[in-house]
C-alpha positions, -999 to +999 in steps of 0.1 A: +521-122-326+532-098-346+504-084-372+521-104-404+507-132-380+474-128-368+452-147-392+419-132-399+391-146-416+372-135-447+350-107-452+316-124-458+324-150-437+295-152-412+290-166-374+265-170-360+256-184-326+233-216-322+214-234-298+200-265-305+215-264-338+185-236-343+198-198-343+203-189-309+178-159-292+176-148-260+144-172-256+170-204-259+185-192-226+159-192-197+148-232-193+110-228-188+106-206-223+136-231-242+113-258-232+080-246-245+103-231-272+115-272-286+079-281-280+060-250-295+079-243-326+111-261-332+099-302-326+068-291-343+089-273-372+104-305-380+076-323-380+062-303-405+090-306-425+094-342-426+057-346-439+063-320-464+099-307-474+088-294-507+057-268-490+090-256-466+112-254-498+084-233-516+080-211-486+115-201-480+113-188-518+087-170-513+099-132-504+060-133-483+064-159-465+096-148-453+106-155-415+080-178-412+080-219-396+101-232-422+131-247-433+140-235-452+161-264-469+153-291-499+138-322-497+172-338-496+178-335-457+139-352-444+165-378-430+184-350-411+159-340-398+146-365-387+174-377-368+177-335-352+140-348-339+151-377-324+182-357-313+164-332-294+135-359-277+164-377-266+192-350-251+159-324-244+142-346-228+142-329-193+127-298-209+094-316-224+085-329-190+093-294-180+070-279-211+042-306-203+044-303-169+036-264-170+007-267-200-004-293-169-002-268-138-023-239-166-048-264-169-052-278-139-056-234-129-081-229-151-103-253-133-096-233-097-135-211-090-115-173-082-110-167-046-103-195-029-071-207-012-039-221-034-023-238-003-044-270-008-027-272-042+005-278-043-004-313-034-020-315-070+016-294-086+034-316-114+060-336-101+083-325-127+079-284-114+072-287-073+096-263-056+100-244-088+069-223-090+049-199-067+006-207-065-010-170-072-035-150-086-026-127-114-044-092-121-077-101-131-076-128-102-075-160-118-050-184-104-023-185-118+015-194-112+053-179-110+084-198-117+106-194-097+134-191-129+166-187-101+162-219-091+150-232-127+183-217-134+204-239-108+185-271-119+193-298-140+166-285-163+197-255-172+222-266-196+249-245-212+265-268-237+240-271-252 
């Protein structure tokens, strides 16, 4: 192909990668952090927009709120966001389940007396997390868990098509 035959985009064109129609960032790669972002950021922001689109439009225009958890659309996009909520709940159901399992495990481990063996607790690990977590004590001797990310990447929970 000669130089004359190459095609170029106009200089004012911007390309931004997306993950599930959200701006791509590092927390949307690993399955566990993606799961938490979906349940604790994306769905909450979208549901807030659906319930108060005018508030989001106003906040998005306010420089003091720049970068806040607002959708920068006017009120005409409520149906689009509703569809995105449903699409997210359907296509990312396994990640939503993973996030709920992480919360369940965290709550369970908060009740564990410090210093006791964690081995008997493996039977109480939520099904979704079994085989993907190691129960440990943190630096303050509180029961905690470590996600084995390499296994999560090899599971159905990692979807690079998003």
